[in-house]
N, CA and C atoms as a LAMMPS dump frame, in Angstrom:
ITEM: TIMESTEP
0
ITEM: NUMBER OF ATOMS
681
ITEM: BOX BOUNDS ff ff ff
-5.0000000000000000e+02 5.0000000000000000e+02
-5.0000000000000000e+02 5.0000000000000000e+02
-5.0000000000000000e+02 5.0000000000000000e+02
ITEM: ATOMS id mol type element x y z
1 1 1 N -272.439 394.535 -31.321
2 1 2 C -271.566 393.36 -31.223
3 1 3 C -270.184 393.696 -31.776
4 2 1 N -269.134 393.32 -31.055
5 2 2 C -267.774 393.603 -31.508
6 2 3 C -267.428 392.742 -32.716
7 3 1 N -266.672 393.327 -33.624
8 3 2 C -266.241 392.596 -34.806
9 3 3 C -265.001 391.766 -34.484
10 4 1 N -264.896 390.598 -35.133
11 4 2 C -263.703 389.775 -34.948
12 4 3 C -262.534 390.367 -35.697
13 5 1 N -261.345 390.211 -35.106
14 5 2 C -260.141 390.586 -35.823
15 5 3 C -259.887 389.567 -36.928
16 6 1 N -259.34 390.03 -38.043
17 6 2 C -259.05 389.146 -39.171
18 6 3 C -257.543 388.944 -39.255
19 7 1 N -257.099 387.705 -39.184
20 7 2 C -255.691 387.384 -39.3
21 7 3 C -255.434 386.775 -40.672
22 8 1 N -254.52 387.355 -41.419
23 8 2 C -254.224 386.88 -42.769
24 8 3 C -253.247 385.719 -42.692
25 9 1 N -253.776 384.545 -42.329
26 9 2 C -252.937 383.363 -42.184
27 9 3 C -252.604 382.769 -43.544
28 10 1 N -251.421 382.179 -43.7
29 10 2 C -251.055 381.6 -44.989
30 10 3 C -251.939 380.422 -45.358
31 11 1 N -252.235 380.311 -46.646
32 11 2 C -253.019 379.192 -47.147
33 11 3 C -252.067 378.102 -47.627
34 12 1 N -252.33 376.874 -47.242
35 12 2 C -251.491 375.761 -47.696
36 12 3 C -252.124 375.186 -48.946
37 13 1 N -251.51 375.469 -50.081
38 13 2 C -252.085 375.046 -51.36
39 13 3 C -251.584 373.663 -51.753
40 14 1 N -252.515 372.762 -52.004
41 14 2 C -252.158 371.411 -52.437
42 14 3 C -251.817 371.426 -53.916
43 15 1 N -250.618 370.907 -54.261
44 15 2 C -250.163 370.976 -55.649
45 15 3 C -249.781 369.609 -56.222
46 16 1 N -250.209 368.531 -55.582
47 16 2 C -249.92 367.197 -56.094
48 16 3 C -250.91 366.76 -57.155
49 17 1 N -250.581 365.66 -57.842
50 17 2 C -251.481 365.156 -58.886
51 17 3 C -252.833 364.742 -58.301
52 18 1 N -252.836 364.198 -57.094
53 18 2 C -254.103 363.754 -56.513
54 18 3 C -255.039 364.911 -56.185
55 19 1 N -254.506 366.152 -56.162
56 19 2 C -255.341 367.329 -55.903
57 19 3 C -255.725 368.05 -57.191
58 20 1 N -255.32 367.468 -58.322
59 20 2 C -255.608 368.117 -59.61
60 20 3 C -256.832 367.476 -60.245
61 21 1 N -257.804 368.311 -60.608
62 21 2 C -259.043 367.821 -61.195
63 21 3 C -258.96 367.903 -62.719
64 22 1 N -259.14 366.755 -63.373
65 22 2 C -259.078 366.707 -64.835
66 22 3 C -260.473 366.923 -65.405
67 23 1 N -260.582 367.827 -66.375
68 23 2 C -261.856 368.098 -67.043
69 23 3 C -261.573 368.317 -68.527
70 24 1 N -262.608 368.437 -69.363
71 24 2 C -262.365 368.664 -70.79
72 24 3 C -261.543 369.918 -71.084
73 25 1 N -261.551 370.891 -70.175
74 25 2 C -260.829 372.136 -70.44
75 25 3 C -259.319 372.009 -70.24
76 26 1 N -258.877 370.976 -69.524
77 26 2 C -257.436 370.846 -69.293
78 26 3 C -256.881 369.465 -69.635
79 27 1 N -257.743 368.548 -70.051
80 27 2 C -257.317 367.162 -70.264
81 27 3 C -256.255 367.034 -71.355
82 28 1 N -256.408 367.764 -72.449
83 28 2 C -255.437 367.669 -73.543
84 28 3 C -254.084 368.205 -73.098
85 29 1 N -254.094 369.33 -72.376
86 29 2 C -252.84 369.91 -71.895
87 29 3 C -252.141 368.95 -70.943
88 30 1 N -252.892 368.315 -70.042
89 30 2 C -252.299 367.382 -69.096
90 30 3 C -251.735 366.157 -69.818
91 31 1 N -252.452 365.668 -70.818
92 31 2 C -251.964 364.523 -71.588
93 31 3 C -250.673 364.875 -72.318
94 32 1 N -250.588 366.099 -72.816
95 32 2 C -249.368 366.551 -73.499
96 32 3 C -248.199 366.618 -72.531
97 33 1 N -248.45 367.102 -71.31
98 33 2 C -247.398 367.122 -70.292
99 33 3 C -246.889 365.712 -70.009
100 34 1 N -247.809 364.767 -69.965
101 34 2 C -247.433 363.39 -69.637
102 34 3 C -246.625 362.711 -70.74
103 35 1 N -246.569 363.333 -71.914
104 35 2 C -245.808 362.752 -73.034
105 35 3 C -244.547 363.573 -73.313
106 36 1 N -243.868 363.976 -72.247
107 36 2 C -242.704 364.851 -72.391
108 36 3 C -241.611 364.261 -73.27
109 37 1 N -241.507 362.943 -73.286
110 37 2 C -240.455 362.314 -74.099
111 37 3 C -240.704 362.485 -75.591
112 38 1 N -241.922 362.886 -75.958
113 38 2 C -242.239 363.062 -77.379
114 38 3 C -242.368 364.534 -77.777
115 39 1 N -242.093 365.475 -76.844
116 39 2 C -242.203 366.894 -77.197
117 39 3 C -241.249 367.232 -78.343
118 40 1 N -241.719 367.888 -79.383
119 40 2 C -240.815 368.325 -80.451
120 40 3 C -239.712 369.222 -79.89
121 41 1 N -238.493 368.891 -80.187
122 41 2 C -237.306 369.626 -79.715
123 41 3 C -237.169 369.629 -78.202
124 42 1 N -237.986 368.848 -77.505
125 42 2 C -237.837 368.717 -76.063
126 42 3 C -238.41 369.853 -75.234
127 43 1 N -239.302 370.658 -75.811
128 43 2 C -239.814 371.814 -75.058
129 43 3 C -241.308 371.987 -75.277
130 44 1 N -241.948 372.661 -74.299
131 44 2 C -243.386 372.868 -74.357
132 44 3 C -243.731 374.166 -73.637
133 45 1 N -244.696 374.909 -74.199
134 45 2 C -245.247 376.1 -73.545
135 45 3 C -246.647 375.762 -73.051
136 46 1 N -246.847 375.829 -71.742
137 46 2 C -248.149 375.577 -71.136
138 46 3 C -248.84 376.919 -70.939
139 47 1 N -249.944 377.119 -71.663
140 47 2 C -250.562 378.446 -71.759
141 47 3 C -252 378.41 -71.255
142 48 1 N -252.383 379.444 -70.512
143 48 2 C -253.756 379.546 -70.042
144 48 3 C -253.94 380.795 -69.205
145 49 1 N -255.178 381.182 -68.935
146 49 2 C -255.436 382.396 -68.158
147 49 3 C -254.912 382.283 -66.733
148 50 1 N -254.756 383.428 -66.087
149 50 2 C -254.271 383.464 -64.714
150 50 3 C -255.147 382.606 -63.804
151 51 1 N -254.513 381.768 -62.999
152 51 2 C -255.252 380.93 -62.07
153 51 3 C -255.882 379.697 -62.662
154 52 1 N -255.588 379.385 -63.928
155 52 2 C -256.233 378.254 -64.6
156 52 3 C -255.654 376.903 -64.2
157 53 1 N -254.543 376.908 -63.474
158 53 2 C -253.942 375.645 -63.056
159 53 3 C -252.572 375.381 -63.65
160 54 1 N -251.965 376.378 -64.29
161 54 2 C -250.651 376.169 -64.905
162 54 3 C -249.6 375.797 -63.862
163 55 1 N -249.588 376.545 -62.762
164 55 2 C -248.6 376.271 -61.721
165 55 3 C -248.813 374.895 -61.116
166 56 1 N -250.059 374.536 -60.888
167 56 2 C -250.359 373.209 -60.332
168 56 3 C -249.865 372.114 -61.286
169 57 1 N -250.185 372.254 -62.571
170 57 2 C -249.753 371.256 -63.545
171 57 3 C -248.23 371.205 -63.64
172 58 1 N -247.599 372.374 -63.583
173 58 2 C -246.138 372.431 -63.663
174 58 3 C -245.503 371.735 -62.461
175 59 1 N -246.093 371.896 -61.274
176 59 2 C -245.559 371.235 -60.087
177 59 3 C -245.754 369.718 -60.154
178 60 1 N -246.883 369.289 -60.702
179 60 2 C -247.109 367.851 -60.883
180 60 3 C -246.034 367.283 -61.806
181 61 1 N -245.826 367.966 -62.918
182 61 2 C -244.821 367.508 -63.886
183 61 3 C -243.419 367.527 -63.277
184 62 1 N -243.115 368.604 -62.558
185 62 2 C -241.781 368.743 -61.968
186 62 3 C -241.512 367.637 -60.943
187 63 1 N -242.517 367.295 -60.149
188 63 2 C -242.338 366.251 -59.144
189 63 3 C -242.074 364.902 -59.8
190 64 1 N -242.764 364.65 -60.907
191 64 2 C -242.626 363.348 -61.563
192 64 3 C -241.362 363.249 -62.411
193 65 1 N -240.87 364.408 -62.889
194 65 2 C -239.655 364.415 -63.71
195 65 3 C -238.418 364.831 -62.925
196 66 1 N -238.591 365.114 -61.623
197 66 2 C -237.501 365.622 -60.784
198 66 3 C -236.915 366.904 -61.393
199 67 1 N -237.819 367.762 -61.831
200 67 2 C -237.424 369.015 -62.48
201 67 3 C -237.24 370.131 -61.457
202 68 1 N -236.49 371.137 -61.821
203 68 2 C -236.308 372.329 -61.013
204 68 3 C -237.232 373.42 -61.572
205 69 1 N -237.792 374.229 -60.687
206 69 2 C -238.727 375.289 -61.082
207 69 3 C -238.12 376.643 -60.753
208 70 1 N -238.19 377.565 -61.713
209 70 2 C -237.678 378.912 -61.51
210 70 3 C -238.625 379.902 -62.167
211 71 1 N -238.815 381.051 -61.547
212 71 2 C -239.624 382.099 -62.16
213 71 3 C -238.774 382.87 -63.157
214 72 1 N -239.373 383.294 -64.248
215 72 2 C -238.623 383.997 -65.29
216 72 3 C -237.917 385.237 -64.751
217 73 1 N -238.549 385.928 -63.8
218 73 2 C -237.951 387.155 -63.258
219 73 3 C -236.705 386.877 -62.424
220 74 1 N -236.527 385.625 -61.972
221 74 2 C -235.368 385.279 -61.148
222 74 3 C -234.191 384.764 -61.97
223 75 1 N -234.365 384.619 -63.27
224 75 2 C -233.31 384.034 -64.101
225 75 3 C -232.003 384.816 -64.108
226 76 1 N -232.02 386.167 -64.085
227 76 2 C -230.73 386.878 -64.125
228 76 3 C -229.81 386.537 -62.959
229 77 1 N -230.372 386.157 -61.821
230 77 2 C -229.558 385.841 -60.65
231 77 3 C -229.364 384.338 -60.447
232 78 1 N -229.85 383.56 -61.394
233 78 2 C -229.769 382.107 -61.256
234 78 3 C -228.47 381.568 -61.849
235 79 1 N -228.077 380.388 -61.368
236 79 2 C -226.926 379.678 -61.92
237 79 3 C -227.453 378.838 -63.087
238 80 1 N -227.344 379.373 -64.296
239 80 2 C -227.951 378.738 -65.466
240 80 3 C -227.376 377.345 -65.745
241 81 1 N -226.058 377.169 -65.733
242 81 2 C -225.533 375.804 -65.962
243 81 3 C -226.033 374.808 -64.914
244 82 1 N -226.177 375.255 -63.659
245 82 2 C -226.66 374.348 -62.605
246 82 3 C -228.118 373.976 -62.859
247 83 1 N -228.941 374.959 -63.266
248 83 2 C -230.332 374.665 -63.584
249 83 3 C -230.418 373.663 -64.733
250 84 1 N -229.654 373.909 -65.771
251 84 2 C -229.691 373.032 -66.947
252 84 3 C -229.221 371.624 -66.623
253 85 1 N -228.376 371.487 -65.616
254 85 2 C -227.84 370.17 -65.271
255 85 3 C -228.923 369.221 -64.758
256 86 1 N -230.074 369.771 -64.346
257 86 2 C -231.17 368.924 -63.87
258 86 3 C -231.839 368.172 -65.024
259 87 1 N -231.63 368.664 -66.25
260 87 2 C -232.163 368.043 -67.464
261 87 3 C -233.69 368.085 -67.556
262 88 1 N -234.324 368.752 -66.621
263 88 2 C -235.768 369.002 -66.666
264 88 3 C -236.001 370.299 -65.902
265 89 1 N -236.465 371.311 -66.613
266 89 2 C -236.57 372.651 -66.033
267 89 3 C -237.94 373.25 -66.352
268 90 1 N -238.535 373.919 -65.34
269 90 2 C -239.77 374.672 -65.528
270 90 3 C -239.464 376.149 -65.33
271 91 1 N -239.848 376.969 -66.306
272 91 2 C -239.744 378.425 -66.167
273 91 3 C -241.163 378.983 -66.101
274 92 1 N -241.523 379.518 -64.954
275 92 2 C -242.868 380.042 -64.744
276 92 3 C -242.975 381.493 -65.202
277 93 1 N -244.176 381.852 -65.695
278 93 2 C -244.505 383.24 -66.071
279 93 3 C -243.526 383.806 -67.095
280 94 1 N -243.225 383.017 -68.103
281 94 2 C -242.235 383.443 -69.096
282 94 3 C -242.696 384.66 -69.888
283 95 1 N -244 384.862 -70.008
284 95 2 C -244.471 386.011 -70.792
285 95 3 C -244.356 387.326 -70.039
286 96 1 N -243.853 387.302 -68.795
287 96 2 C -243.629 388.569 -68.103
288 96 3 C -242.357 389.259 -68.609
289 97 1 N -241.614 388.575 -69.453
290 97 2 C -240.477 389.213 -70.126
291 97 3 C -241.063 390.101 -71.225
292 98 1 N -241.317 391.352 -70.885
293 98 2 C -242.176 392.214 -71.696
294 98 3 C -241.453 393.138 -72.657
295 99 1 N -240.172 392.903 -72.877
296 99 2 C -239.465 393.716 -73.862
297 99 3 C -238.865 394.991 -73.322
298 100 1 N -239.068 395.294 -72.049
299 100 2 C -238.477 396.493 -71.463
300 100 3 C -236.985 396.251 -71.222
301 101 1 N -236.176 397.327 -71.222
302 101 2 C -234.721 397.166 -71.092
303 101 3 C -234.296 396.38 -69.847
304 102 1 N -235.009 396.561 -68.748
305 102 2 C -234.597 395.866 -67.523
306 102 3 C -234.851 394.36 -67.581
307 103 1 N -235.596 393.908 -68.597
308 103 2 C -235.857 392.476 -68.756
309 103 3 C -234.838 391.801 -69.674
310 104 1 N -233.966 392.584 -70.271
311 104 2 C -232.986 391.998 -71.208
312 104 3 C -232.104 390.937 -70.544
313 105 1 N -231.602 391.149 -69.305
314 105 2 C -230.806 390.088 -68.675
315 105 3 C -231.586 388.786 -68.498
316 106 1 N -232.881 388.889 -68.21
317 106 2 C -233.697 387.683 -68.056
318 106 3 C -233.867 386.978 -69.396
319 107 1 N -234.042 387.746 -70.46
320 107 2 C -234.149 387.15 -71.798
321 107 3 C -232.875 386.399 -72.15
322 108 1 N -231.731 387.026 -71.879
323 108 2 C -230.453 386.392 -72.202
324 108 3 C -230.259 385.114 -71.377
325 109 1 N -230.674 385.171 -70.113
326 109 2 C -230.552 384 -69.26
327 109 3 C -231.458 382.867 -69.753
328 110 1 N -232.686 383.201 -70.153
329 110 2 C -233.599 382.189 -70.679
330 110 3 C -233.053 381.587 -71.972
331 111 1 N -232.441 382.412 -72.803
332 111 2 C -231.848 381.924 -74.05
333 111 3 C -230.774 380.872 -73.758
334 112 1 N -229.896 381.17 -72.81
335 112 2 C -228.818 380.225 -72.471
336 112 3 C -229.379 378.98 -71.784
337 113 1 N -230.372 379.159 -70.926
338 113 2 C -230.986 378.011 -70.266
339 113 3 C -231.648 377.095 -71.287
340 114 1 N -232.35 377.691 -72.241
341 114 2 C -232.991 376.935 -73.321
342 114 3 C -231.953 376.08 -74.047
343 115 1 N -230.858 376.717 -74.457
344 115 2 C -229.862 376.026 -75.264
345 115 3 C -229.132 374.942 -74.47
346 116 1 N -228.749 375.256 -73.243
347 116 2 C -228.013 374.287 -72.434
348 116 3 C -228.878 373.086 -72.061
349 117 1 N -230.133 373.334 -71.71
350 117 2 C -231.03 372.246 -71.31
351 117 3 C -231.284 371.291 -72.465
352 118 1 N -231.583 371.849 -73.628
353 118 2 C -231.959 371.01 -74.764
354 118 3 C -230.753 370.366 -75.443
355 119 1 N -229.584 371.002 -75.3
356 119 2 C -228.377 370.44 -75.93
357 119 3 C -228.034 369.068 -75.364
358 120 1 N -228.397 368.83 -74.116
359 120 2 C -228.091 367.552 -73.459
360 120 3 C -229.29 366.603 -73.457
361 121 1 N -230.292 366.921 -74.288
362 121 2 C -231.459 366.055 -74.373
363 121 3 C -232.438 366.229 -73.225
364 122 1 N -232.371 367.38 -72.53
365 122 2 C -233.278 367.637 -71.424
366 122 3 C -234.639 368.101 -71.899
367 123 1 N -235.48 368.473 -70.938
368 123 2 C -236.835 368.935 -71.231
369 123 3 C -237.047 370.301 -70.587
370 124 1 N -237.637 371.23 -71.362
371 124 2 C -237.905 372.581 -70.891
372 124 3 C -239.399 372.866 -70.989
373 125 1 N -240.002 373.184 -69.843
374 125 2 C -241.414 373.567 -69.79
375 125 3 C -241.508 375.018 -69.36
376 126 1 N -242.212 375.833 -70.145
377 126 2 C -242.433 377.226 -69.761
378 126 3 C -243.935 377.447 -69.602
379 127 1 N -244.317 378.258 -68.625
380 127 2 C -245.728 378.583 -68.434
381 127 3 C -245.943 380.064 -68.742
382 128 1 N -247.127 380.379 -69.251
383 128 2 C -247.433 381.763 -69.622
384 128 3 C -248.937 381.911 -69.814
385 129 1 N -249.401 383.146 -69.796
386 129 2 C -250.82 383.399 -70.054
387 129 3 C -251.111 383.396 -71.547
388 130 1 N -250.086 383.701 -72.359
389 130 2 C -250.282 383.783 -73.808
390 130 3 C -249.249 382.928 -74.526
391 131 1 N -249.568 382.554 -75.756
392 131 2 C -248.639 381.773 -76.569
393 131 3 C -247.399 382.602 -76.891
394 132 1 N -246.248 381.961 -77.104
395 132 2 C -244.984 382.685 -77.319
396 132 3 C -245.005 383.697 -78.459
397 133 1 N -245.83 383.476 -79.485
398 133 2 C -245.85 384.452 -80.583
399 133 3 C -246.487 385.776 -80.173
400 134 1 N -247.058 385.839 -78.958
401 134 2 C -247.626 387.085 -78.444
402 134 3 C -246.758 387.729 -77.366
403 135 1 N -245.579 387.146 -77.101
404 135 2 C -244.69 387.731 -76.109
405 135 3 C -243.939 388.908 -76.723
406 136 1 N -243.451 389.786 -75.868
407 136 2 C -242.743 390.99 -76.35
408 136 3 C -241.235 390.843 -76.182
409 137 1 N -240.695 389.749 -76.669
410 137 2 C -239.265 389.506 -76.546
411 137 3 C -238.477 390.397 -77.496
412 138 1 N -237.317 390.875 -77.025
413 138 2 C -236.484 391.745 -77.866
414 138 3 C -235.236 391.04 -78.372
415 139 1 N -234.933 389.872 -77.814
416 139 2 C -233.765 389.108 -78.262
417 139 3 C -234.213 388.202 -79.405
418 140 1 N -233.804 388.51 -80.634
419 140 2 C -234.316 387.771 -81.8
420 140 3 C -234.121 386.259 -81.721
421 141 1 N -232.954 385.815 -81.263
422 141 2 C -232.692 384.382 -81.203
423 141 3 C -233.61 383.685 -80.201
424 142 1 N -233.88 384.358 -79.093
425 142 2 C -234.8 383.78 -78.103
426 142 3 C -236.22 383.771 -78.648
427 143 1 N -236.623 384.866 -79.284
428 143 2 C -237.978 384.954 -79.841
429 143 3 C -238.23 383.827 -80.838
430 144 1 N -237.273 383.561 -81.706
431 144 2 C -237.465 382.512 -82.711
432 144 3 C -237.551 381.131 -82.069
433 145 1 N -236.771 380.911 -81.025
434 145 2 C -236.811 379.618 -80.348
435 145 3 C -238.12 379.429 -79.584
436 146 1 N -238.582 380.478 -78.951
437 146 2 C -239.838 380.375 -78.206
438 146 3 C -241.032 380.222 -79.153
439 147 1 N -240.999 380.923 -80.26
440 147 2 C -242.102 380.823 -81.225
441 147 3 C -242.141 379.458 -81.896
442 148 1 N -241.03 378.741 -81.839
443 148 2 C -240.986 377.39 -82.387
444 148 3 C -241.325 376.327 -81.36
445 149 1 N -241.836 376.751 -80.216
446 149 2 C -242.169 375.822 -79.132
447 149 3 C -243.616 375.355 -79.253
448 150 1 N -243.84 374.07 -79.104
449 150 2 C -245.193 373.519 -79.102
450 150 3 C -245.985 374.1 -77.931
451 151 1 N -247.255 374.408 -78.184
452 151 2 C -248.113 375.022 -77.171
453 151 3 C -249.187 374.039 -76.721
454 152 1 N -249.347 373.903 -75.4
455 152 2 C -250.459 373.153 -74.816
456 152 3 C -251.333 374.174 -74.089
457 153 1 N -252.584 374.271 -74.485
458 153 2 C -253.453 375.323 -73.958
459 153 3 C -254.462 374.786 -72.957
460 154 1 N -254.591 375.511 -71.84
461 154 2 C -255.651 375.242 -70.877
462 154 3 C -256.788 376.219 -71.175
463 155 1 N -257.967 375.714 -71.45
464 155 2 C -259.101 376.574 -71.769
465 155 3 C -259.747 377.123 -70.504
466 156 1 N -260.658 378.086 -70.686
467 156 2 C -261.423 378.612 -69.56
468 156 3 C -262.165 377.459 -68.895
469 157 1 N -262.312 377.479 -67.569
470 157 2 C -262.91 376.341 -66.867
471 157 3 C -264.372 376.101 -67.223
472 158 1 N -264.734 374.825 -67.414
473 158 2 C -266.135 374.453 -67.57
474 158 3 C -266.755 374.319 -66.181
475 159 1 N -268.048 373.955 -66.118
476 159 2 C -268.741 373.888 -64.825
477 159 3 C -268.053 372.943 -63.847
478 160 1 N -267.663 371.771 -64.33
479 160 2 C -267.074 370.776 -63.431
480 160 3 C -265.733 371.242 -62.894
481 161 1 N -264.934 371.874 -63.743
482 161 2 C -263.632 372.344 -63.289
483 161 3 C -263.782 373.538 -62.352
484 162 1 N -264.713 374.44 -62.669
485 162 2 C -264.942 375.591 -61.802
486 162 3 C -265.383 375.125 -60.411
487 163 1 N -266.249 374.124 -60.387
488 163 2 C -266.683 373.57 -59.104
489 163 3 C -265.499 372.96 -58.35
490 164 1 N -264.66 372.232 -59.072
491 164 2 C -263.495 371.614 -58.437
492 164 3 C -262.527 372.667 -57.912
493 165 1 N -262.396 373.774 -58.635
494 165 2 C -261.527 374.855 -58.175
495 165 3 C -262.041 375.458 -56.871
496 166 1 N -263.352 375.652 -56.795
497 166 2 C -263.943 376.186 -55.572
498 166 3 C -263.713 375.225 -54.402
499 167 1 N -263.957 373.932 -54.653
500 167 2 C -263.754 372.932 -53.603
501 167 3 C -262.307 372.954 -53.124
502 168 1 N -261.366 373.004 -54.064
503 168 2 C -259.948 373.008 -53.706
504 168 3 C -259.588 374.252 -52.912
505 169 1 N -260.103 375.418 -53.33
506 169 2 C -259.806 376.655 -52.608
507 169 3 C -260.307 376.575 -51.166
508 170 1 N -261.511 376.05 -50.982
509 170 2 C -262.04 375.897 -49.626
510 170 3 C -261.205 374.887 -48.827
511 171 1 N -260.822 373.782 -49.482
512 171 2 C -260.026 372.765 -48.788
513 171 3 C -258.655 373.306 -48.403
514 172 1 N -258.033 374.09 -49.294
515 172 2 C -256.729 374.663 -48.992
516 172 3 C -256.789 375.543 -47.744
517 173 1 N -257.954 376.152 -47.527
518 173 2 C -258.146 377.026 -46.358
519 173 3 C -258.774 376.277 -45.183
520 174 1 N -259 374.974 -45.376
521 174 2 C -259.592 374.133 -44.344
522 174 3 C -260.957 374.67 -43.91
523 175 1 N -261.774 375.047 -44.903
524 175 2 C -263.116 375.558 -44.654
525 175 3 C -264.126 374.511 -45.099
526 176 1 N -264.984 374.082 -44.194
527 176 2 C -266.064 373.162 -44.533
528 176 3 C -267.274 373.973 -44.99
529 177 1 N -267.855 373.59 -46.126
530 177 2 C -268.994 374.332 -46.669
531 177 3 C -270.131 373.363 -46.988
532 178 1 N -271.378 373.854 -47.01
533 178 2 C -272.509 373.002 -47.398
534 178 3 C -272.345 372.516 -48.838
535 179 1 N -272.748 371.293 -49.107
536 179 2 C -272.603 370.721 -50.451
537 179 3 C -273.349 371.535 -51.494
538 180 1 N -274.439 372.187 -51.089
539 180 2 C -275.244 372.955 -52.051
540 180 3 C -274.602 374.285 -52.438
541 181 1 N -273.592 374.715 -51.675
542 181 2 C -273.002 376.03 -51.951
543 181 3 C -272.239 376.043 -53.266
544 182 1 N -271.515 374.971 -53.569
545 182 2 C -270.65 374.959 -54.753
546 182 3 C -271.463 375.14 -56.046
547 183 1 N -272.48 374.297 -56.33
548 183 2 C -273.252 374.512 -57.569
549 183 3 C -273.981 375.86 -57.574
550 184 1 N -274.371 376.345 -56.408
551 184 2 C -275.018 377.65 -56.32
552 184 3 C -274.06 378.753 -56.762
553 185 1 N -272.807 378.683 -56.319
554 185 2 C -271.814 379.686 -56.703
555 185 3 C -271.47 379.592 -58.185
556 186 1 N -271.329 378.36 -58.678
557 186 2 C -270.959 378.171 -60.088
558 186 3 C -271.94 378.871 -61.023
559 187 1 N -273.226 378.855 -60.678
560 187 2 C -274.251 379.463 -61.527
561 187 3 C -274.232 380.995 -61.486
562 188 1 N -273.592 381.573 -60.459
563 188 2 C -273.725 383.011 -60.244
564 188 3 C -272.433 383.803 -60.34
565 189 1 N -271.304 383.134 -60.327
566 189 2 C -270.025 383.835 -60.308
567 189 3 C -269.445 384.005 -61.71
568 190 1 N -268.484 384.878 -61.813
569 190 2 C -267.737 385.035 -63.066
570 190 3 C -267.031 383.729 -63.377
571 191 1 N -267.015 383.341 -64.637
572 191 2 C -266.475 382.038 -65.017
573 191 3 C -264.974 382.129 -65.279
574 192 1 N -264.221 382.198 -64.198
575 192 2 C -262.77 382.226 -64.324
576 192 3 C -262.14 381.672 -63.061
577 193 1 N -260.931 381.191 -63.201
578 193 2 C -260.213 380.646 -62.058
579 193 3 C -259.901 381.734 -61.041
580 194 1 N -259.555 382.924 -61.527
581 194 2 C -259.243 384.014 -60.607
582 194 3 C -260.467 384.404 -59.788
583 195 1 N -261.664 384.319 -60.396
584 195 2 C -262.889 384.628 -59.663
585 195 3 C -263.144 383.609 -58.571
586 196 1 N -262.842 382.344 -58.843
587 196 2 C -263.012 381.303 -57.83
588 196 3 C -262.118 381.581 -56.626
589 197 1 N -260.885 381.926 -56.907
590 197 2 C -259.946 382.233 -55.828
591 197 3 C -260.422 383.456 -55.041
592 198 1 N -260.889 384.468 -55.758
593 198 2 C -261.31 385.718 -55.116
594 198 3 C -262.526 385.521 -54.225
595 199 1 N -263.538 384.803 -54.729
596 199 2 C -264.767 384.672 -53.958
597 199 3 C -264.551 383.832 -52.705
598 200 1 N -263.684 382.82 -52.782
599 200 2 C -263.379 382.023 -51.595
600 200 3 C -262.638 382.876 -50.569
601 201 1 N -261.709 383.681 -51.051
602 201 2 C -260.961 384.572 -50.156
603 201 3 C -261.911 385.544 -49.448
604 202 1 N -262.846 386.13 -50.205
605 202 2 C -263.777 387.09 -49.616
606 202 3 C -264.724 386.421 -48.623
607 203 1 N -265.194 385.219 -48.969
608 203 2 C -266.079 384.501 -48.054
609 203 3 C -265.345 384.132 -46.761
610 204 1 N -264.102 383.72 -46.889
611 204 2 C -263.297 383.379 -45.723
612 204 3 C -263.165 384.588 -44.794
613 205 1 N -262.817 385.726 -45.369
614 205 2 C -262.625 386.935 -44.558
615 205 3 C -263.935 387.43 -43.953
616 206 1 N -265.024 387.355 -44.728
617 206 2 C -266.308 387.807 -44.213
618 206 3 C -266.806 386.894 -43.099
619 207 1 N -266.565 385.592 -43.238
620 207 2 C -266.966 384.659 -42.187
621 207 3 C -266.209 384.945 -40.894
622 208 1 N -264.929 385.244 -41.012
623 208 2 C -264.144 385.588 -39.829
624 208 3 C -264.613 386.909 -39.218
625 209 1 N -264.866 387.887 -40.097
626 209 2 C -265.269 389.211 -39.612
627 209 3 C -266.609 389.17 -38.891
628 210 1 N -267.552 388.412 -39.46
629 210 2 C -268.913 388.389 -38.915
630 210 3 C -269.148 387.252 -37.919
631 211 1 N -268.127 386.404 -37.771
632 211 2 C -268.256 385.243 -36.869
633 211 3 C -269.412 384.341 -37.287
634 212 1 N -269.581 384.184 -38.607
635 212 2 C -270.618 383.311 -39.145
636 212 3 C -269.966 382.241 -40.024
637 213 1 N -270.589 381.076 -40.144
638 213 2 C -270.025 380.045 -41.031
639 213 3 C -270.237 380.427 -42.496
640 214 1 N -269.405 379.886 -43.361
641 214 2 C -269.592 380.098 -44.793
642 214 3 C -270.841 379.337 -45.224
643 215 1 N -271.769 380.048 -45.857
644 215 2 C -273.054 379.458 -46.225
645 215 3 C -273.592 380.154 -47.46
646 216 1 N -274.706 379.617 -48.01
647 216 2 C -275.351 380.276 -49.145
648 216 3 C -275.842 381.656 -48.756
649 217 1 N -276.342 381.794 -47.54
650 217 2 C -276.83 383.092 -47.088
651 217 3 C -275.707 384.119 -47.07
652 218 1 N -274.549 383.727 -46.536
653 218 2 C -273.405 384.633 -46.486
654 218 3 C -272.921 384.953 -47.898
655 219 1 N -272.892 383.942 -48.777
656 219 2 C -272.458 384.16 -50.156
657 219 3 C -273.415 385.095 -50.886
658 220 1 N -274.716 384.928 -50.663
659 220 2 C -275.706 385.788 -51.31
660 220 3 C -275.543 387.23 -50.853
661 221 1 N -275.288 387.43 -49.572
662 221 2 C -275.082 388.777 -49.06
663 221 3 C -273.822 389.408 -49.664
664 222 1 N -272.803 388.602 -49.809
665 222 2 C -271.547 389.104 -50.367
666 222 3 C -271.711 389.483 -51.834
667 223 1 N -272.346 388.621 -52.615
668 223 2 C -272.539 388.892 -54.043
669 223 3 C -273.473 390.078 -54.246
670 224 1 N -274.492 390.2 -53.406
671 224 2 C -275.439 391.316 -53.52
672 224 3 C -274.739 392.636 -53.223
673 225 1 N -273.827 392.627 -52.251
674 225 2 C -273.096 393.845 -51.884
675 225 3 C -272.171 394.298 -52.989
676 226 1 N -271.742 393.359 -53.847
677 226 2 C -270.8 393.702 -54.93
678 226 3 C -271.505 394.166 -56.197
679 227 1 N -272.818 394.014 -56.256
680 227 2 C -273.569 394.412 -57.457
681 227 3 C -273.704 395.926 -57.558
């Protein structure tokens, strides 16, 4: 039997509040985001493992606060005064400023963005995998300001959140799956958001390759092949 060609079509990821699942692992962080007017010094670091929902939460917050979103690596080429003029700014992946010489312009840009945004009573949200005291910043003034930032932490996903992540990943790809597949996967997969994304991606590609629907049988074959 001929194999199907696999087309790497873009996934449309839902990033609104109605697509965000609240669980004990992220409820405190989400509540902290919702109280932006009470953030000490007007800033917050949203911290959690890769794929835990930081970007989703940041987009929810940005939509509700009419904030602008920028990746830390893009700061050297950004118009910092224009960004600060929005009075609500999200800087994604701030901990990728790893102390190497080529990151110095980004550090300097973040320092100025921090000062300009907060000087006018704005709000600054940064996302990262680790708390600011674990970043490798080389600009002392920026390091001290980031280390003085309140941290909201997203914990590793519990069963309910992991299940919701799987459901969302399948929905983003417009894949219908049996209701029994989700709890079956939760019991057998690595307990991380990145694993949820990976297993859905692999199931999607294998279903296309084999011309079979996504099912427990297909998932079992895939997991067995990876052992």
